[in-house]
C-alpha positions as CSV (number, residue, x, y, z in Angstrom):
1,M,-8.6,-11.9,-9.3
2,E,-6.9,-11.9,-12.7
3,T,-4.8,-15.1,-13.1
4,Q,-3.9,-15.0,-16.9
5,Y,-1.2,-12.8,-18.3
6,K,0.7,-12.6,-21.6
7,Y,3.5,-15.1,-20.7
8,I,2.5,-16.6,-17.4
9,H,-0.6,-17.7,-15.5
10,F,-1.4,-18.6,-11.9
11,V,-3.0,-21.9,-10.8
12,L,-4.5,-22.1,-7.4
13,R,-3.0,-25.1,-5.5
14,E,-5.1,-27.4,-3.3
15,R,-4.8,-26.5,0.4
16,K,-3.1,-29.1,2.6
17,P,-4.9,-30.0,5.9
18,G,-4.1,-27.4,8.5
19,I,-2.9,-24.7,6.0
20,K,-5.0,-21.4,6.4
21,T,-3.7,-19.5,3.3
22,D,-3.9,-20.2,-0.5
23,S,-0.9,-20.7,-2.7
24,W,-0.5,-20.6,-6.5
25,D,1.8,-22.1,-9.0
26,I,3.2,-19.7,-11.6
27,V,3.1,-21.5,-15.0
28,N,4.8,-20.5,-18.3
29,N,2.1,-20.2,-21.0
30,K,4.3,-21.6,-23.8
31,S,5.9,-24.6,-22.1
32,N,3.4,-25.2,-19.3
33,D,6.3,-25.6,-16.9
34,V,5.9,-24.4,-13.3
35,I,8.5,-21.6,-12.9
36,G,7.6,-20.5,-9.3
37,T,5.1,-20.4,-6.5
38,I,3.3,-17.6,-4.6
39,K,2.7,-18.7,-1.0
40,W,2.4,-17.3,2.5
41,Y,5.6,-16.5,4.3
42,G,4.6,-16.4,8.0
43,A,7.7,-14.6,9.3
44,W,6.9,-11.6,7.1
45,R,3.1,-12.1,7.3
46,Q,2.6,-11.7,3.6
47,Y,2.6,-13.6,0.3
48,C,6.0,-14.0,-1.3
49,F,7.4,-15.3,-4.7
50,Y,9.4,-18.5,-4.5
51,T,11.2,-19.2,-7.8
52,M,12.3,-22.5,-9.2
53,G,16.0,-22.8,-9.8
54,G,17.4,-21.5,-13.1
55,C,14.4,-19.4,-14.1
56,I,14.9,-16.1,-15.7
57,F,12.3,-13.3,-15.5
58,N,12.0,-10.0,-17.4
59,T,10.5,-6.8,-15.9
60,G,7.1,-7.6,-17.5
61,C,6.8,-11.0,-15.8
62,L,8.0,-9.5,-12.5
63,K,5.4,-6.7,-12.8
64,N,2.7,-9.4,-13.4
65,I,3.9,-11.3,-10.3
66,D,4.0,-8.1,-8.2
67,T,0.4,-7.2,-9.3
68,F,-0.8,-10.7,-8.5
69,I,0.8,-10.7,-5.0
70,N,-0.7,-7.2,-4.2
71,K,-4.2,-8.4,-5.2
72,A,-3.7,-11.6,-3.1
73,M,-2.6,-9.5,-0.1
74,H,-5.6,-7.1,-0.5
75,E,-8.0,-10.1,-0.6
76,W,-6.3,-11.7,2.4
77,K,-6.3,-8.5,4.5
78,S,-10.0,-7.7,3.7
79,A,-11.0,-11.3,4.7
80,W,-8.9,-11.1,7.8
81,L,-10.3,-7.8,9.0
82,M,-13.9,-8.8,8.2
83,S,-13.4,-12.1,10.2
84,R,-12.0,-10.1,13.1
85,W,-14.9,-7.7,13.1
86,R,-17.4,-10.6,12.8
87,K,-15.8,-12.3,15.8
88,K,-15.9,-9.1,17.9
89,M,-19.6,-8.6,17.0
90,G,-20.5,-12.2,17.5
91,I,-21.7,-12.7,13.9
92,D,-21.6,-15.9,11.9
93,G,-21.8,-15.7,8.1
94,E,-21.4,-12.9,5.6
95,E,-25.1,-12.2,5.0
96,T,-25.8,-11.9,8.7
97,A,-22.8,-9.5,9.0
98,R,-24.3,-7.3,6.2
99,N,-27.7,-7.3,7.8
100,K,-26.3,-6.2,11.1
101,I,-24.3,-3.4,9.5
102,V,-27.3,-2.1,7.7
103,A,-29.4,-2.3,10.9
104,E,-26.8,-0.4,12.9
105,A,-26.6,2.3,10.2
106,A,-30.4,2.6,10.2
107,E,-30.3,3.1,14.0
108,G,-27.5,5.6,13.8
109,D,-25.0,3.3,15.6
110,P,-21.5,4.3,14.5
111,G,-20.3,0.7,14.6
112,E,-16.6,-0.2,15.1
113,E,-13.5,1.3,13.7
114,H,-10.4,-0.8,13.2
115,E,-8.0,0.8,15.7
116,D,-4.9,0.8,13.5
117,E,-6.2,2.0,10.2
118,C,-9.5,3.8,10.9
119,L,-11.5,1.2,9.0
120,R,-15.1,0.4,9.4
121,P,-17.5,-1.9,7.6
122,C,-19.4,-0.5,4.6
123,I,-23.1,-0.1,5.1
124,A,-23.8,-1.2,1.5
125,C,-21.5,-4.1,0.6
126,G,-19.9,-5.1,3.9
127,G,-16.4,-4.3,2.6
128,W,-14.0,-2.0,4.5
129,S,-14.3,1.8,4.4
130,Q,-11.3,4.0,4.9
131,R,-11.7,7.1,7.1
132,M,-11.4,10.3,4.9
133,G,-11.6,12.8,7.7
134,Q,-13.9,14.6,10.1
135,L,-15.9,17.7,9.6
136,G,-17.8,19.0,12.6
137,D,-19.3,16.1,14.4
138,L,-19.4,13.8,11.3
139,I,-16.6,11.3,10.3
140,H,-16.6,10.6,6.6
141,Y,-15.6,7.2,5.0
142,R,-15.2,5.8,1.5
143,C,-15.6,2.1,0.9
144,R,-12.5,0.5,-0.7
145,D,-14.7,-2.1,-2.6
146,C,-17.8,-0.3,-3.8
147,G,-16.7,3.4,-3.5
148,L,-19.7,4.4,-1.4
149,E,-19.1,7.5,0.7
150,H,-20.9,7.5,4.0
151,S,-20.7,9.5,7.3
152,H,-21.3,8.8,10.9
153,K,-21.5,10.9,14.0
154,A,-18.2,11.1,16.0
């Protein structure tokens, strides 16, 4: 994930015991002052921008902060969905998960779809594939991470 921009950069903070999500300081490139923080806001279940008092931001900096938060949310959601899938499948470790996905694909097992968003694990990279639609008895997917298109019987 990109952390360096024209006027600001993001520094990953050390996690405190019991904290499950990452947080980052936003640092001014010129003065090296911390001007804000990106951290998890549990009530909204998303990363949010916490500003330091008296800081002024232009649209460019706000766009950089918005881009960074969107990327952090994408990484969090991908990791969360994959951990949920691993737990349901009884799998420990990323390599084991990929091996199981490839084995199921070879056997023709359609695997599991995420009930809310029609997601399923990619047979190539283990990332999440979005359902594109159904044609006949085949459901078509495209991986969000590697772009691979694959189909499975309905």
